[in-house]
N, C-alpha and C positions, 0 to 999 in steps of 0.2 A: 783612638788614632795614634797610638804610640808604636805601632809596628813599624819595622824598617822600611816597609813598602810605602809608608806615608811621608817619608822624608824627601826633601828636594834632591838630596844627594844622588839617589838612584837615577833620577832623570838626568842629572849631570853626566853620569856614566853612560846613559842611554844604551842599555843592553837590548835594544829593539830592532836591531839590524839597520841596513842602509835605507835611505829614503826611496820611495818609489820612483822609477824613471818616467819620463814623459810618455814613453810607449805604453806604459800601463793605462794611462788615462785616454790615450787617443785610440780608443776602441768604442764599439757601440755603448751608449750610456748605461743601458740595463746591465750589461756584463760588468761594467766598472762598479755600478751601485752594489752588485752582489759581491764582487771581489774585494771591495773595501771593508767588508765585515771581517773582524779579526785583526785588521791593521791597526797601527798605533798613531793616534793624533798626539803630537808633542808640541808644547808651547814653552817658549822662554820669554814671553812678553813681560815687560816690567822687571826683568832679571829674576823672575820666580819660575824655576822649572816645574812644569806639570805635565802629565801624560795620562791618556786613557785609551783602552782598546775599543774601537768602533763596534757598536752592537746593533745600530739601527740606522738605515739610510732610506732615502726616497729618490727615485729617478725622475728628472724633469727633462722632457725632450725638447725638440725644436718648435717652430711656429705652429705645427700641427697639434701641439698639445696645449689645450686651452688654459691649463694651470701654469704653464711655463712662462717665465718673464720674457723669453724670447718671443712670445706671441703677443704680449700686451704691455711690456715695459721697454720702449725703444732705447732708453739710456743704457740698458744692460747688454745690448747686442754686440757692442765692440768686444766684450769679454767673451760672450757666447761663441763668436765666430773666430776667436783667437786660439792660441795653443792650449792643449790640455795641461792639467796639473797646476792651474792657476786658482787662487782663492777668489771666490765671489761672495762678498759679504754685503748684506743689505739690512735695512731696518724694517721690521715688521710692525705694522699698526702704529708706527711712529714711536715705539717704545723699546723693542728688543732687537738685538742683532741675531742674524742667522748665517751660518757658515756653509758654503757650498764649494765643491770642487768642480772646476770646468772639465767636462769630458765630452767624448764623441769622436767619431772618425771624421776624416776630411769631408766637408760639405754637409755634415750632420751635426749641428750644434746641440749641446745639452749641458746639464749640470747634475751633480748629485748632492742633495741636502744631507748633511750630517746631523742626524736627529738625536743621537745618544751615544755616550761612551761609558765604559766601565772604568772608573777611576783606578789608576795604577800607582801614580807617583805624584807627590806634592799635594796630598789631600788636605793638609793644614792650610796651604795657601788657597786652595779651592773653597774650603769652608769659610775662611775669613772674607773672601770676595762675595760669596753667596750670602752670608749672614749680613753683610753690610748692605746688600741690595734687597734681601727678602725681609722686609720690616715686620711681616706677620709673625716671624719667629722671634722678634725682639732681641736679636743678637745672641740667641742661645745656642746657635749651631745648626747644621743641617745634616740629616742622616746620609750615609754614604750612598744609599740607593737613590736618594733624591738630588745628589749634588749635580749630576750631569744628564738627568733623564728627561731630555727634551731640548730642542734647538736653542731656546733662549737660555736655559739653565747652563748648558755646556759652554756657550760663549761667555756668560758671566763668570763661570768658574775658571776658565782658561784665559780670561782677560781679553777676549777677542772683541774688536770694535771695527768701525769702518776704516781705521788706519791700516788694517790688513787687507782691505779690498785690493785685488790686483797682485797680491804677494805670490811669489813662486813657492809652491808647496814642496819642492825638492830641496830647498835650502832656506836658511834664514831662521827667524825666531818662531815661525809656524811651519811645521813639517809633518808630513804623513810618512811613517816608516813601515817597513815590510812586515814586521811581526811574523805571525805564523799562519794567517789566513784561516779559512774554515772550509771543510768539505761541504758539498751541496746538501747532504742530508742534515746538516745542522742549521740550515737556513729556512725560515718561514716566509711566506709571501702573502700579501694582502693588499687592500686598497689604501691609498694615501689618506692622511687625516689632516684636520685643520684647514681644509680648502673647500671651496664650493664648485670651482670649474673642474671637470674631468675627474672628479673624486673617486669614480668607480673603477679606474684603471688599476690593475694589480701591480703597482710599482713601489710598494713599501716592502723593505727587506729587513728582517731581524735575525739575530742569533736565537735560535729556538730555546725557549724557557729562560733566557737571560732575565734576571730580576732588575737589571739596570736600564731596560728599555722604557720608553714613554708609554703611556696608555692610549688605547687598549692593547694588551699583549696579544700577539699572534700565536696560535697553537701549531 
């Protein structure tokens, strides 16, 4: 982890382009979930600059989607029906935090779960956070491929907690930047994972062959 890419200074210079505008998010949720692949999730939480390229997302739709919090978690609905580009953070199973971006056109609420990112900057800070929380590794460090390969892992590595719930992703200490995006033929599509309701819907999107996605990998 001694490469210049692992230092916090690169995230400080943020050569990742401008933040995504609200109009990016206020489109059909499935389109937003696809288009977030290749974008850059940047965190300055705790004064530690970290960043990663988004390589895996899942779309969650409105009340018609049985797995969406808009359908069965009333406390989330104020955010779901609000403006796009807002962070929705919740605690899963009472243990881990998950980061979502509110998306959807007017009258069609939804969100996109950020499932995995490819670490780009601040890897040392990410590894310290993950090693501190991943006791099974006895503080010996975490491989780069495992730092942020899953929704709970990435929030641990980037320092994301419920304090970021409701944050504007266009500015502040948690931002999604333009990056380069990815062409459609670089995107694999499959069913969502880790859920029981509406699990068969093909609403999980990954960068094809990325080694930083969570498992199982889509072909």
